[in-house]
C-alpha positions in Angstrom: -30.5 -13.3 -14.5 -30.3 -15.8 -11.8 -33.4 -15.5 -9.6 -33.3 -12.6 -7.3 -35.7 -13.0 -3.9 -36.7 -10.4 -2.1 -38.1 -9.8 0.7 -40.0 -7.2 1.4 -41.8 -5.5 4.4 -44.6 -2.9 4.5 -47.6 -2.6 7.0 -49.1 -1.2 2.9 -48.3 -4.1 1.0 -51.3 -3.8 -0.9 -50.6 -0.4 -2.4 -47.5 -1.8 -3.4 -49.1 -4.4 -5.8 -48.0 -2.4 -9.0 -44.3 -2.1 -7.9 -44.2 -5.3 -7.0 -45.6 -6.2 -10.2 -42.8 -4.9 -12.2 -40.4 -6.5 -10.5 -42.0 -9.8 -11.1 -42.1 -9.0 -14.5 -38.6 -8.4 -14.8 -37.5 -11.6 -13.2 -37.2 -11.1 -9.5 -38.9 -13.0 -6.8 -40.8 -11.2 -4.2 -42.0 -12.2 -0.9 -44.2 -9.4 1.3 -44.5 -9.4 4.8 -46.5 -6.8 7.0 -44.2 -5.9 10.2 -41.4 -6.5 11.4 -41.6 -9.7 13.5 -42.4 -11.3 10.3 -39.6 -10.2 8.6 -37.1 -11.2 11.2 -39.1 -15.0 11.2 -38.8 -15.3 6.9 -34.6 -14.5 7.0 -34.4 -17.3 9.5 -36.2 -19.5 7.7 -35.7 -18.7 4.1 -31.5 -18.7 3.8 -32.5 -18.0 -0.1 -32.9 -14.2 0.5 -30.9 -12.0 -1.5 -32.4 -8.1 -0.3 -34.7 -7.0 2.0 -36.8 -4.2 1.7 -37.7 -3.0 4.7 -41.0 0.3 5.9 -39.5 1.9 8.4 -42.7 2.5 9.9 -44.9 -0.6 10.7 -46.9 -1.5 13.8 -45.4 -3.3 16.2 -41.0 -3.2 16.2 -39.8 0.1 14.2 -38.5 -1.0 11.0 -35.0 0.4 12.9 -35.3 -2.3 15.4 -36.0 -4.8 12.4 -33.2 -3.4 10.9 -31.0 -3.9 13.8 -32.1 -7.4 14.9 -31.0 -8.5 10.6 -28.0 -6.8 11.0 -27.1 -8.6 14.0 -27.8 -11.9 12.8 -27.1 -11.5 9.0 -24.7 -8.4 8.8 -23.6 -9.1 5.2 -27.6 -9.4 4.0 -28.1 -6.1 2.1 -30.9 -3.8 3.6 -32.5 -1.4 2.2 -34.7 1.5 4.3 -38.3 3.0 2.8 -39.6 5.7 4.9 -42.2 8.7 4.2 -39.8 9.7 7.5 -37.2 12.9 6.0 -36.0 13.4 9.3 -32.2 13.7 9.6 -32.1 11.3 12.8 -34.0 9.0 11.3 -31.4 8.9 8.4 -28.3 9.3 10.1 -29.5 6.0 12.4 -30.7 3.9 9.7 -26.9 4.9 7.9 -25.1 3.8 10.7 -26.7 0.6 10.8 -24.9 -0.4 7.6 -27.9 0.1 5.3 -26.9 -0.5 1.4 -29.7 2.4 0.1 -32.8 4.3 1.8 -35.3 5.6 -0.3 -38.2 8.3 0.6 -42.0 7.3 -0.3 -43.2 7.3 -2.4 -41.2 5.2 -4.7 -41.2 4.7 -8.6 -40.5 1.2 -9.9 -37.7 2.4 -11.8 -35.8 4.2 -8.6 -36.2 0.4 -6.8 -34.8 -1.4 -9.9 -31.5 1.4 -9.9 -31.2 0.2 -6.0 -31.6 -3.5 -7.3 -28.7 -3.2 -9.9 -26.5 -1.0 -7.6 -26.9 -3.6 -4.4 -27.3 -7.1 -6.8 -25.8 -6.5 -10.0 -22.4 -3.6 -8.7 -20.0 -6.6 -8.4 -20.5 -7.5 -11.9 -21.3 -4.0 -13.6 -18.3 -3.4 -11.4 -15.7 -6.4 -12.9 -16.9 -6.1 -16.3 -16.4 -2.0 -16.5 -12.8 -2.7 -14.7 -11.8 -5.3 -17.6 -13.5 -3.1 -20.4 -11.3 0.4 -19.5 -8.3 -1.4 -19.0 -8.7 -3.5 -22.2 -8.6 -0.1 -24.2 -5.7 1.3 -21.7 -3.1 -2.8 -22.0 -1.9 -1.4 -25.3 -1.9 2.2 -24.6 0.4 0.8 -21.5 2.3 -1.4 -23.6 3.2 1.1 -26.5 4.2 3.1 -23.7 6.2 0.2 -22.2 8.4 0.0 -24.9 8.8 3.8 -26.4 12.1 5.0 -24.5 10.5 6.5 -21.6 12.3 9.2 -19.3 12.2 8.7 -15.1 9.1 11.0 -14.7 7.3 8.8 -17.8 8.3 5.7 -15.6 6.2 6.6 -12.4 3.5 7.3 -14.3 3.5 3.9 -15.6 4.2 2.5 -12.5 1.3 4.7 -11.0 -0.9 3.4 -13.5 -0.4 0.0 -13.2 -0.6 -0.3 -9.4 -4.3 2.0 -10.0 -5.2 -0.7 -11.9 -4.3 -3.5 -9.9 -6.0 -1.8 -6.9 -9.6 -1.5 -9.2 -9.3 -4.9 -10.5 -8.7 -6.0 -6.9 -11.8 -4.5 -6.2 -13.8 -6.1 -8.7 -12.2 -9.5 -8.4 -11.3 -9.8 -12.3 -9.6 -12.7 -12.0 -8.7 -13.3 -15.8 -7.9 -9.3 -15.8 -5.5 -9.6 -12.9 -3.5 -12.4 -14.8 -3.1 -10.1 -18.0 -2.1 -7.3 -15.7 0.6 -9.4 -13.6 2.0 -9.8 -17.0 2.2 -6.7 -18.1 4.1 -5.6 -14.9 6.5 -7.9 -15.6 7.1 -7.0 -19.3 7.4 -3.2 -17.3 9.9 -4.2 -15.1 11.8 -6.2 -17.5 12.1 -2.8 -19.3 12.7 -0.6 -16.6 15.9 -3.3 -15.7 17.0 -2.2 -18.7 16.2 1.9 -18.4 18.0 1.2 -15.1 21.5 -0.5 -15.8 21.8 2.3 -18.7 20.9 5.2 -16.6 21.9 4.4 -13.0 25.3 6.0 -13.2 24.7 8.9 -14.7 22.0 10.2 -12.5 24.4 10.4 -10.0 26.9 12.7 -11.8 24.2 14.7 -13.7 22.4 16.5 -10.2 19.4 18.1 -11.2 18.6 16.5 -14.3 18.1 12.9 -12.2 15.2 12.4 -10.3 15.4 13.0 -6.3 17.2 9.6 -4.5 17.5 8.8 -1.4 21.2 11.0 -0.7 19.2 14.0 -1.6 15.7 12.7 -0.4 15.5 15.3 3.3 17.4 18.1 1.4 14.5 18.6 -1.7 11.9 16.7 -0.6 11.7 18.0 3.3 13.6 20.9 4.8 12.4 23.2 2.1 8.7 22.6 3.3 9.7 23.4 6.9 7.9 25.9 9.1 7.7 28.5 11.9 4.2 28.2 11.8 3.7 24.3 12.4 6.3 21.1 12.9 6.8 18.8 10.8 6.6 15.1 11.5 8.3 12.7 8.9 7.3 9.2 9.4 9.7 6.3 7.6 7.5 3.5 7.3 10.5 1.2 6.3 10.2 -1.4 2.6 6.5 0.7 1.9 5.5 0.3 -1.6 3.8 2.4 -3.2 0.6 -0.1 -3.2 0.7 0.0 -0.1 0.4 3.5 0.7 -2.2 3.3 -1.3 -4.3 1.1 0.8 -3.9 3.5 4.2 -4.3 6.5 2.3 -7.7 6.9 2.7 -7.3 6.3 7.0 -5.1 9.0 7.0 -7.1 11.0 5.0 -9.9 11.0 6.8 -8.2 13.2 9.3 -5.4 14.7 7.3 -5.7 16.4 3.8 -3.5 15.7 1.2 -0.8 18.4 -0.1 1.2 16.5 -2.4 1.6 13.3 -3.5 5.5 12.9 -4.7 8.3 10.1 -5.0 11.8 9.7 -4.9 14.1 6.6 -6.4 16.2 4.6 -3.8 19.7 4.1 -4.5 20.9 0.6 -5.0 21.0 -1.6 -3.3 17.4 -0.6 -2.5 18.4 -2.2 0.9 18.1 -0.4 4.3 21.6 -0.7 5.3 22.3 1.7 2.2 19.4 3.6 1.0 18.2 4.6 4.8 21.4 5.6 6.1 22.0 7.7 2.7 18.6 9.6 3.5 19.1 10.2 6.9 22.9 11.2 6.3 21.9 13.3 3.0 25.4 11.4 1.4 26.0 8.8 -0.5 27.2 5.6 1.7 30.9 6.0 0.5 30.9 9.5 1.9 29.2 8.2 4.9 32.0 5.9 4.9 34.6 8.4 4.8 33.2 10.9 6.7 31.9 9.1 9.3 33.7 5.7 9.2 32.9 4.4 12.9 29.1 4.8 12.3 28.9 2.7 8.9 29.5 -1.1 8.6 29.5 -3.4 5.7 28.0 -5.9 4.5 30.0 -8.8 6.2 31.2 -6.8 9.0 29.5 -7.7 12.9 26.9 -5.6 14.4 23.9 -3.7 13.0 24.4 -1.6 10.1 21.8 0.9 10.7 22.7 2.0 14.5 23.9 5.6 13.9 20.7 7.0 12.0 19.6 9.1 14.4 23.3 10.9 14.5 23.3 11.1 10.9 20.4 13.2 10.6 21.5 15.5 12.7 24.5 16.0 11.7 22.7 16.6 8.2 20.2 18.8 10.6 23.5 21.0 11.4 24.9 21.0 8.0 21.8 22.6 6.0 20.5 25.1 8.7 22.7 27.8 9.5 19.9 28.4 12.9 19.4 26.1 15.5 16.9 23.1 14.8 15.1 21.6 17.4 15.1 17.9 16.3 14.0 14.4 17.3 15.0 10.8 15.5 12.6 8.0 17.0 13.2 4.0 15.9 9.7 2.2 16.5 10.9 -1.9 16.5 8.7 -3.3 18.6 5.1 -3.3 19.9 6.4 -1.5 23.3 8.7 0.8 21.7 5.2 1.9 19.8 3.2 2.4 22.3 5.2 4.5 24.4 5.8 6.7 20.9 2.0 6.5 21.4 1.4 7.7 24.6 4.4 11.1 24.0 3.3 11.8 20.5 2.2 15.2 21.7 5.4 16.0 23.7 7.2 16.0 19.8 5.5 19.1 19.1 7.4 20.6 21.2 10.6 20.3 18.2 10.9 21.6 14.8 11.3 18.5 13.1 10.1 14.7 14.1 11.7 11.7 12.6 10.1 8.6 13.3 11.3 5.0 11.6 8.4 2.7 11.7 9.5 -1.2 11.5 6.2 -3.1 10.7 6.4 -3.5 7.0 10.0 -4.7 6.9 9.0 -7.4 9.5 6.3 -8.2 8.2 8.0 -9.3 4.3 10.9 -11.3 6.8 8.3 -12.7 8.8 6.1 -14.3 6.1 9.7 -15.3 4.3 9.7 -17.4 8.0 6.2 -18.4 9.0 3.7 -20.8 6.8 1.1 -19.1 8.5 2.2 -15.6 7.3 2.4 -16.9 3.5 -1.2 -18.4 3.6 -2.2 -14.7 5.2 0.0 -12.8 2.3 0.0 -15.4 -0.1 0.2 -12.6 -2.8 0.2 -9.0 -3.9 -3.4 -8.5 -3.5 -3.6 -10.6 0.5 0.4 -8.8 1.2 -1.4 -5.1 0.9 -4.9 -6.0 2.4 -2.8 -7.3 5.6 -0.8 -3.9 5.2 -4.1 -2.1 5.5 -5.5 -3.9 8.5 -2.2 -3.6 10.5 -2.1 -0.1 10.1 -6.0 0.6 11.1 -5.2 -1.5 14.1 -1.8 -0.1 15.2 -0.2 2.0 17.9 1.4 4.1 15.1 -2.5 4.8 13.6 -3.8 6.0 17.5 -0.7 8.0 17.6 -1.9 10.0 14.0 -5.1 10.5 15.5 -3.6 12.7 18.2 -1.5 13.9 16.4 -4.5 15.1 14.0 -6.1 17.4 16.8 -3.0 19.5 16.5 -1.3 21.6 13.3 0.8 19.5 12.0 3.1 19.0 8.7 2.7 15.1 8.5 5.6 13.2 5.5 5.2 10.0 5.1 7.9 8.1 3.3 10.0 5.0 3.0 13.5 4.1 2.2 12.9 1.4 -0.8 9.9 -1.3 -1.7 10.0 -5.0 -2.3 9.3 -7.4 -5.2 8.0 -11.4 -5.0 11.2 -12.9 -6.3 10.1 -15.6 -8.7 12.7 -16.4 -11.2 16.1 -18.1 -9.8 19.7 -17.0 -10.7 23.0 -18.6 -9.6 25.4 -17.0 -8.6 29.0 -18.2 -7.5 31.1 -16.8 -5.1 33.8 -17.3 -2.8 33.5 -17.4 1.0 32.9 -13.6 1.4 30.1 -13.2 -0.8 27.3 -11.8 0.9 23.9 -14.2 1.4 21.6 -11.7 0.2 19.3 -12.4 -2.6 18.8 -9.4 -4.5 21.9 -7.8 -4.5 25.5 -9.9 -3.6 29.0 -7.9 -2.9 32.1 -9.8 -3.7 35.3 -11.0 -5.9 35.4 -12.9 -8.8 31.9 -13.2 -8.8 30.0 -15.9 -11.2 26.3 -15.0 -12.9 23.7 -15.0 -15.2 24.5 -11.6 -17.3 21.1 -11.6 -18.5 19.3 -11.5 -14.6 22.0 -8.7 -13.5 23.7 -5.3 -13.4 27.2 -5.5 -12.3 29.2 -2.6 -10.9 32.7 -3.6 -10.7 33.8 0.2 -9.7 31.4 0.4 -6.4 32.6 3.9 -6.0 31.0 4.6 -9.7 27.8 4.2 -7.8 28.8 6.0 -4.3 29.5 2.7 -2.6 32.0 1.4 -0.4 34.4 -1.4 -1.5 35.3 -3.6 1.2 38.1 -5.3 -0.9 40.4 -3.9 -3.8 38.2 -6.4 -6.3 35.1 -6.3 -5.0 31.8 -6.1 -6.8 28.3 -5.1 -6.9 25.7 -7.3 -8.5 21.8 -6.5 -9.1 19.4 -8.7 -9.9 16.8 -7.2 -12.0 13.0 -7.8 -12.6 12.2 -10.9 -10.4 14.9 -12.4 -10.0 16.9 -13.6 -6.5 20.0 -14.9 -6.4 21.1 -18.8 -5.4 23.9 -20.6 -4.6 23.8 -24.5 -6.3 24.8 -26.1 -3.1 21.3 -27.1 -1.3 19.8 -25.3 -4.9 16.0 -26.6 -4.5 15.7 -26.4 -0.5 16.7 -22.6 -1.0 14.6 -22.1 -4.3 11.4 -23.7 -2.6 12.2 -21.1 0.5 12.5 -18.5 -0.9 10.3 -18.4 -4.4 7.4 -16.6 -4.0 8.5 -14.3 -1.2 8.8 -10.5 -0.7 12.7 -9.3 -1.0 14.7 -6.2 -1.7 18.2 -4.4 -3.0 18.1 -4.9 -6.3 16.2 -3.2 -10.1 12.5 -3.2 -10.3 9.6 -0.5 -10.3 8.5 -1.8 -6.6 12.1 -1.4 -5.4 13.5 1.9 -6.5 10.2 4.0 -7.1 9.2 5.6 -3.6 5.9 7.2 -2.4 6.6 10.6 -0.6 4.0 12.3 0.7 2.9 15.6 2.4 0.0 15.8 4.2 -1.4 18.5 6.9 -4.0 17.8 9.6 -7.0 19.2 9.1 
């Protein structure tokens, strides 16, 4: 153990000789003072102090005053309060000042040792335990990936991998993070094969297929609506399962988690297709047939998701025999977000309100364009952290805090996720071929077969056909499509960016979570 230095401030320090001797025998260095002033001076003069033990009741300035001054100057220095006083208000004040632990006198040596282990060795112990637990489960996950899973089992594997990612993030175990990244890559390779083999069958199997974009509201939202409380559906564009896990602890401070479920995004896993399918309650080919003026193909000019509100209203009308009061909101900038925050309680007059919130989509696109965001969200861990930070400080969370004061059912979901792309795959097509990085629509496409799923007849996949000979191709694993011209420039520009439209666990397996205000 490296030499750990403890500063112990107590006006009865002479009575603590047995404890001090016990610590010194175990290799800890202890500096002692008898009052708060000396403790502050010692902190200022000796920057090698690792932890402070602080008596609550000392002459001069009290332990609580000393604590607040230490925290003002050295916010990351761990402080343990030691007190004879069990009064609740003293404990609350100490805890509110972010102490690392709280001990009641008389303290025995083993209590002190346990506290030091928690504070000083905690990160190392967590890292070692996480690594050891993951090593034990690594082989199990590996065998499952290669055992011919069904879609429910793929969801379980994906959740396991994400939960390990989050644990390894927390423990800062970089060696394990590299091994897990390899296992996730292997999982995506097998998942790509699985989707290629089963996807078209899902579209005709009905009950045997997973819930998908086109029946998401019908299966996961409409049956839960009740006259007793309004339902608010929050669709966060581009929200992956791991990003949901980052905002879950914030939401569950005020909302009770009633169910965490999932659905599979249709292909392409892109807003234009998946979100229109969600709100229309039908596949894109059927939207084009039934609401021709509300559908645009990739190369058509104009916005591709301009009629979601109308499509949603039509789906509500088709689904319910009685009148349902519904409203659709789309938040694409800070002004509309603040307006929504101000008006949030007015939406409780509706039976169902849908809020489409575009921040995460903008974040992933801005990260591609802006160097500073590439730095801030350099990898999965940083991308998750940025999502959490944004959510916690957003007008959206402000609105949800207000909403939580009423009896509300909140459903949080998305339209698709994103994957960080690394593997360039050459595609040759004519001038009409679309520019998307994870899927393409075009004629006479030439591509590397191992990287793609091709759908020669788009109608089979529930997709419109812009031209008689148009076909779709979807990127698998972490591939992204590049044309031969300016290949190196675009390779360097798009490598390591978050994209969507193709086939991966991250893009296709989407959270749908039901909460209720506490």
